[in-house]
C-alpha positions in Angstrom: 24.6 -27.3 -229.5 21.1 -27.8 -228.3 20.3 -29.6 -225.0 17.2 -31.7 -225.3 15.4 -32.6 -222.1 11.8 -33.2 -221.1 11.8 -30.8 -218.1 13.8 -27.7 -217.1 15.1 -29.5 -214.0 16.8 -32.0 -216.4 18.8 -29.3 -218.2 21.8 -29.3 -215.7 22.1 -33.0 -215.9 22.0 -33.0 -219.7 24.7 -30.3 -219.9 26.8 -32.2 -217.4 26.5 -35.3 -219.5 27.6 -33.4 -222.6 30.6 -31.9 -220.7 31.6 -35.3 -219.4 31.7 -36.7 -222.9 33.8 -33.7 -224.2 36.2 -34.0 -221.3 36.5 -37.8 -221.7 37.4 -37.4 -225.4 40.0 -34.8 -224.7 38.0 -32.1 -226.5 38.1 -30.1 -223.3 41.7 -30.6 -222.2 42.9 -31.0 -218.6 43.4 -27.5 -217.0 41.1 -25.8 -219.5 39.0 -23.0 -218.0 35.2 -23.6 -218.4 33.6 -20.1 -218.8 30.0 -20.1 -217.8 29.0 -17.5 -220.4 30.6 -19.3 -223.2 29.1 -22.6 -222.2 25.7 -21.1 -221.9 26.0 -19.9 -225.5 27.3 -23.2 -226.6 24.4 -25.2 -225.0 21.8 -22.5 -225.7 20.9 -22.3 -222.0 21.1 -19.7 -219.3 24.0 -19.5 -216.9 22.0 -21.0 -214.0 21.8 -24.6 -215.3 25.4 -24.3 -216.6 26.6 -23.5 -213.2 24.6 -26.3 -211.7 26.1 -28.7 -214.2 29.6 -27.5 -213.3 28.9 -27.9 -209.6 27.8 -31.5 -210.3 31.0 -32.3 -212.2 33.0 -30.7 -209.5 31.4 -33.0 -206.9 32.4 -35.9 -209.2 36.1 -34.8 -209.5 35.9 -34.2 -213.2 36.0 -30.4 -212.8 37.8 -28.3 -210.2 36.3 -25.0 -208.8 38.4 -22.1 -207.6 36.1 -19.5 -206.0 38.3 -16.7 -207.3 39.1 -18.0 -210.8 36.2 -20.2 -211.8 35.8 -23.8 -213.1 38.6 -25.8 -214.7 38.9 -29.3 -216.2 40.7 -31.4 -213.6 44.3 -32.1 -214.4 45.5 -35.7 -214.8 48.1 -37.3 -212.5 49.7 -40.7 -212.3 48.6 -41.0 -208.6 45.0 -40.5 -209.4 45.1 -43.0 -212.3 46.6 -45.7 -210.0 44.0 -45.1 -207.3 41.1 -45.2 -209.9 42.4 -48.4 -211.4 42.7 -50.0 -208.0 39.0 -49.2 -207.3 38.0 -50.4 -210.7 39.7 -53.7 -210.3 37.9 -54.3 -206.9 34.5 -53.3 -208.2 34.6 -54.9 -211.6 35.9 -58.2 -210.2 32.8 -58.2 -207.9 30.5 -57.7 -210.9 32.2 -60.5 -212.8 31.7 -62.8 -209.8 28.0 -62.1 -209.7 26.9 -61.8 -213.3 24.1 -64.1 -214.5 25.1 -66.0 -217.7 23.6 -64.4 -220.8 21.2 -66.2 -223.1 22.2 -66.9 -226.7 20.5 -63.8 -228.0 22.5 -61.6 -225.7 25.7 -63.4 -226.7 25.1 -62.9 -230.4 24.4 -59.2 -229.8 27.7 -58.9 -227.9 29.5 -60.7 -230.6 28.0 -58.3 -233.2 29.0 -55.4 -231.1 32.5 -56.7 -230.7 33.0 -56.9 -234.4 31.5 -53.5 -234.8 34.1 -52.1 -232.4 36.9 -53.8 -234.5 35.5 -52.1 -237.6 35.4 -48.7 -235.9 39.0 -49.1 -234.9 40.0 -50.0 -238.5 38.2 -46.9 -239.7 39.7 -44.7 -237.0 36.3 -43.5 -235.8 37.2 -42.6 -232.3 33.9 -40.9 -231.3 31.7 -43.8 -232.2 34.1 -46.4 -230.9 34.1 -44.6 -227.6 30.4 -44.6 -227.2 29.9 -48.2 -228.4 32.8 -49.5 -226.3 31.1 -48.2 -223.2 27.7 -49.7 -224.3 29.4 -53.1 -224.8 30.7 -53.2 -221.2 27.5 -51.7 -219.8 25.6 -54.7 -221.2 28.1 -57.1 -219.5 28.0 -55.2 -216.2 24.2 -55.2 -216.3 24.2 -59.0 -216.2 25.0 -58.6 -212.5 22.0 -58.1 -210.1 24.3 -55.8 -208.0 23.0 -52.5 -209.6 24.4 -50.2 -207.0 27.9 -51.6 -207.6 27.2 -51.5 -211.4 26.5 -47.8 -211.2 29.6 -47.1 -209.2 31.6 -49.1 -211.8 30.3 -46.9 -214.6 31.1 -43.7 -212.5 34.7 -44.9 -212.2 34.7 -45.8 -215.9 33.8 -42.2 -216.7 36.6 -40.9 -214.5 39.2 -43.1 -216.2 37.9 -42.3 -219.7 39.6 -38.9 -219.2 42.9 -40.7 -219.2 42.1 -42.9 -222.2 42.1 -39.7 -224.3 45.9 -39.6 -223.9 46.3 -42.8 -225.9 46.1 -43.0 -229.7 43.3 -45.1 -231.2 44.9 -48.5 -232.2 43.9 -48.8 -235.8 46.4 -51.6 -236.6 47.6 -54.8 -235.0 49.6 -53.9 -231.9 49.9 -54.4 -228.2 47.3 -51.6 -227.7 44.9 -53.3 -230.1 45.1 -56.6 -228.2 44.2 -54.7 -225.0 40.8 -53.6 -226.4 40.0 -56.8 -228.2 36.9 -58.5 -226.8 37.5 -62.1 -227.9 38.7 -63.5 -224.5 35.7 -61.9 -222.7 33.2 -63.3 -225.2 34.8 -66.8 -225.0 34.6 -66.9 -221.2 30.9 -65.8 -221.4 30.0 -68.4 -223.9 31.8 -71.1 -222.0 30.3 -69.9 -218.7 33.7 -70.0 -217.2 33.8 -67.5 -214.3 37.5 -67.9 -213.5 38.4 -67.3 -217.1 36.0 -64.3 -217.3 37.6 -62.6 -214.2 41.1 -63.3 -215.6 40.2 -61.9 -219.0 38.8 -58.7 -217.5 41.8 -58.2 -215.3 44.4 -58.9 -218.0 42.8 -56.4 -220.3 42.6 -53.8 -217.5 46.2 -54.3 -216.5 47.3 -54.0 -220.1 45.4 -50.7 -220.4 46.7 -49.5 -217.1 50.3 -50.3 -218.0 50.1 -48.4 -221.3 48.5 -45.4 -219.7 51.0 -45.2 -216.8 53.8 -45.3 -219.3 52.3 -42.5 -221.2 51.7 -40.4 -218.1 55.3 -40.9 -217.0 56.6 -40.0 -220.4 54.7 -36.7 -220.2 55.9 -36.0 -216.7 52.4 -36.2 -215.2 
């Protein structure tokens, strides 16, 4: 895996981004040791930027550092999940309260993206769905002028993505499939109904949280 970056200083950030993605998808499982030599070979880089990337992820809580044993993917717990969702609800509600209503061109783009997400679910394409799902919500969050809050929302999104990897991709009609459907959000945006928009976001988030907490409990986490 080759890391592409315009400057040497950007290499740690690029490696950290790749590692975040691998952790969020469950490719690097909770508790897994992250060997610096192995990662340096994987990313075709020296150990210095790899260590800087791991330190960055450690500061974010995605990775844990034991001075005697090295770096490990942070384990998942129900308590952490509940706290993260509490923070997400607070911050994302604020974004929904402050978004500026999108023009027709943006709405049409969101509708196309929503259908694309449904198609990816039908195909069972977890990797592409994951990336495009995040892009869809980034567009909506960016409608708010509160950019500092928006960046914090995406940071929390990344932290909860680690938990999403525990759930199967809902390819067929089910309660899980309803949770990720975008129809209610798009309807509220098109109607410019802020109350409905906030309710739609919260209902979807609560549905996802419920499914996740049930899974964590079943696994004894």
